[in-house]
N, C-alpha and C positions, 0 to 999 in steps of 0.2 A: 556395606554398601560403599564402593569405591568409585565407580562410576558416575554418580547423580552431576559432578560438575560438567563431564562431556554431554549433558543432556540442554538444549535450550531452552530453558525455563524462562518464559514471558511474565512482567511486570517485575522484574528484577533491576533494583538501583543498586550500583557500586558506589561507594564513598570511601575513600583512602581517609585515614586519621593523621593528627598531627604525627602520631609515633610509628607511621608506616604501617598500623593494623587495616585489613580491609573491611570495611562493615556492610552489610546486605537490610535491604529494605523491600517490603512489597510497595507496586507503587502503580496505583491506577488512576487515568484520568489527569495527571499531575499532582494526585496529592499521596502524600507517605499514610501508608492504611497501617505498619507495623514494621517493629526492628525483627529479623531473623538472626539466627543463630551463626557467630563468627565464621565457624567452618563448613564452609558450602559443600564439603566431600561429606561429610558425616550423615549418619539417618536421623539425628536430632533434627539436621537443616531438614530434611525433605521431609519430616512430620509437620516441622512447625511451617514449611512453604504449602504443602496442601492444604493443611487445617485452614491459614489464615487465606489462601487463593478460595477455601469453597465458601468460607462465611462472607467473602467481598463478593459472592456470583452477583448480589444485586447492582454494586457498584460497577461492575465489568459489563454487565448487561446494557445500565445508563451510560458507559461510557459511548458505547455505539450508537446512540440516538441522535440525531440532530438535534442542537439546540438554537432557537432564535436568537440572533444578535439582541433586540429589542428585549427579550427577557434579563438576560444573562449581561448586560452591560449597560453602566447606567451612564446617562451623555456626561460626558467631561469630569468623570474618576480617572483614578489610576489605572483602572484597567481600559478605561476605554481609550486613553493615551497610550498604552502599549499596543492597543488592538491596532490605533492607526500608525503607530509604529510598524507593525508587522505588515501592515500596505504599502507602506516606503518602499522607493527604491533603494532606501537605504538598509533595507533588511531583505526584500527578495533577489537581491543580485549576489547575498553571500551563498555561499556555499552548503549544500541541504545540512549537512554533518551542522557546520554551524550556526543554520537557523534552528536546528532542534534544539541545539546546546543553548541557545538562548531563550528559545521559546519555554524550558524547561525552568528556568531560571525567574524569569517572568511568571510563570506559573504558580512556583513556590512562593513566589514573595505575594501574590495576592490572597494565598491563603493563612496569611500570617495574621494574629492578631495585634492590636498598634501598640497594645502594653498588656503585662500583667493584669492589670485594673479594667484595662478596657477591650473587650472581645470584639469590637467591632472589626471588620478584616480592613486589609489594606487596598483589598482590590475595588471598594467602594467609596473610599475617600476622596471629595470633591477634590481638585486641583488647586481651587484658591487657599483648603486648609491643607496641604501639603506643605511642610517647612522640611527646612535642614535639618531640624532635628530627628523627624522623622527619616529621612534618609540615612543618617549617622545611626538610628539604630538599625535598620535592614543590612546597614554596612556590619556592624556590631555582632551582630546575630551569627555572624560567621568569623569572630575575632579570634578562634581557635584554629581554623583554618586561615590564614593571613592569605593565601591566592587566592582563595575562593571568594574572601570580604572583597578580594581587588578585584575579582574578575565581577560581583556582582556591583561594584558602582561603577566599573566600565559601561554594563550594561544599561546601566541607569541614566547615566551621561549619554549613553546613544539614544534611549527613548525620548530624554525633553529635549532631544537637539531636531525632535520630530515638528514639520512643517506642513502647513493648510495653506492652500492656496498661494504658498511663496512665502509664506510669512511665519514666524515660531507661534507656536499653540500658547507656549508660557514659558517664563523664564525659567532656564536651565539651573536649576538650584543645586544640583546634582555636583555640578563643578563648586560650588563652594566648598565639599566636602572634599579632606586629605584622602590619597588610600593609605593602606600599611607600608607600600613602597616595599614590599619583600624582593628579595634580590633572589630569587627562583621561581621557577614556574611550575613549581610543587612536587614532581618527579626527582628521585633521587639520582645521583650519576653512577653507570656502571663502572666499576674497576676490573682493571684487567684478569686480578683473582676471582672475581665475580664471572667472566668470560671464559675462562679454565675451568671451573665450577660446572658450568652450563653443558659445555663440550664434554667435559667427562662421565656427567650423567647422562646424557642421552645419545653419544657414541657419534663417532666420526661418520656414517653411512645413514645416518637420520636425517628427517626434513626439518626438524627441528636445526640442527647444525646448519644445513644450506640455506636456513633463514639467518642465523647468526652471522652468517660468513657473509651473506648480502650487506646484510645492515653494519656490518664491522668495517667493509671498505667501499661502503656507500654513501650510509649513514641519510638511505632515505625515509618519509614516512611510512608510517602501515598503509597511508591511500596509496602512495606510488609503489610499496614492494607490491601490493597486492594486483598492481596491473602490469610489473616490470618482467619481461619476456626477449627471449630472441629477435623481435622485432624490434626492438631500443637500439642493438648493437652494430654500431658502426667503425667496423675492424677492430679496434683496441680501448675503445669507449662505448659508454649508455650515451644517449642523447633522447631527452624525452621532456614533456612539457609536465610541470610539477600540478599536482590535484590541486593547493592550498590555493584556492582567490583565482581559479584557470579562467574564469568568467569575469572578474573585473581586471584585475594586474598581473595578468600570464606571466611566468618567468620562466622559460627554455634554460636548460643546464646540457651540459655535458660533462662526462665522469669518467677518467680514465678506468679501465679495468686493472686495479692491483695483480700484480702476479699470483699472491696468493689465491685471489677469489678467483682467477681464469683456472688454477688447477683443481679447486672445489667444486667448479661448476664443470669440470671436466669428467668428474668423476660421479656426477649423477645423469641420467639418461632423463634429455628432455623431448617431450611428446605434445607439450598442451605451447601456447599462446605465453603463458606465463612461467615463471621457474617455481611459483608456488603452489601446489593446488591440493586440493581436496583429497581423500581415499579415493572418489570417485573419479579423480582424474579433471574433474573442474576446476578453474579457476575460484578461489574465494571470494568473496564479499569484503567488504573493507571492514564492515562490523567484524565479519565470522574471521578475516586472519586475525584482528587484532583479538577476541576472544580465544584463538590457540594460540597467540604468542604468550596472552595471559598466564594459559593452562601449563604451556612448556616452563616459563618461569617457577611457578606454583610447583608444578614435578620435580623442580631443580632444588627445590627447598627454599628459593628467592623471590617469594611472593610480593615483596617490596618495590621489586623491578619491574618494569616494563618496555616496551619497544625503543622510546623513548631516552630514557635511560640509558641505551647503545647509542645516540643519536646524541648525548651531551658528553657519555664517556669518549665517542671518536673527536669531537669538538675540544675537548677538553687533553685529549691525545697528541693532536696536531698542533695544537698551540702550543704546547709543552716543548713539541719539538721543533717551535719557530718557527710553524707557519704564520703569516700576516695576515691583518686582516681583510685585506684584497681576497688572499685564496681562502680562507673561511668563508663569505660570501659567494664567493663563484661556486664552491664546491656543494653549500648548502644552500644555495638559492635563496640568500639573505638580500634584502633591498637596500639597506644600509650598515653603517659602523655599531648600530646602537649594541646589537645581537652579538656580534661577533667580538666585541670588545669588551664584552664580560671574561670570554676566555683567554682573550691576547693580554688583558690586565694582568690577569691574576699570574699567568704567564711569564709575562714581563719582570712581575715585581720578584715574583721569584728569583728568574734568573739574574736581574738587577740585584738584588739583595746578597745571593752568594756573591758575585759579582764583588761586590762591595768589601764583603767579611775577608777576601784575598788581598784587599788595597790595607786594612786595617797594619799602622806600623808601629805606634806611638814611641818612635825614635828609636827603636830596639829594645825599652825597658820590660816590655812584656818577657824577655827572654829570663829576667828575673825570676820569673815564677817558678820556672822549672828547674830542678837539683840539677847541679854538673854532672856532667858526663859521665865520669866516673861512678860517681853514686847512683847515675840511673842503670849503669851497666851493673853495678855489685848489686 
């Protein structure tokens, strides 16, 4: 059974471990039901999925039933504060994908017990009894995945910023907890040899290589790759409004079309409004394209890499080729130098270190470490 991964199986949660292994869970109504086998292409996975799915049919049915807030949410509890946050402009103004991700993080925290000895859920803990120690517990339960731990803390800080009648509902105790301060966003960086392997596996005329070419020379996120098409072309450049934060702080960018990308586009017949289309000639949804890109990387034997890995690889490449912070910000649509400096700092450090080594002199004493020219020749 080799086509399982190409079937859209609902209720599947993907979670990458710190070792790069993709883990799969059956998740229904915000709760993890069970862990599934690691190989999504295997018959073992299919059997385990459908067995767990059948056993979870009552939960699936309940998930579709409307529940009264008064029954589910206790006033002035942690979950009540989260619900207030989800009614706030700070939450509703976010993109749908960001709202969904944050809601999933909140729902996961609601279902966790306070401790191994106290099985009461975080959802129902009264706000006056919620302490800094509790926030640290929620953070530390993700310590094996530091990026996820910091993302959880980021969401908690937003929740505790919620106001009612223009006044804070409760002190923001989440700001008293330090993040792990990981210097990565959790995605590995694609290297040139990875790209080469990807191209060789899929073949030059494939849809997968059309995707990789566009991303290699634009650095666009999946949400922008899904809509990019001929209508965005203005002579020798693409002009578009980025999908991320388009409703709050929109960013319009203009990216020159690299000659190699120009050549690749010329070899593909474009008949739709988007360059990347499904087998039926229709534009991908953002989620659909993301899943397809993951499939392409997995098929090429590199399941640890993602679309964002290529974006990071591009930023690394141009930084090491002396692109400035301003250049990176203009190309990637970043609003400040914080992100660009991640790449230019490393590139500059390597460049300066090489220049420094070239200036080592020691008043010529170093030559005494080498044998005389005659001995070296002999």
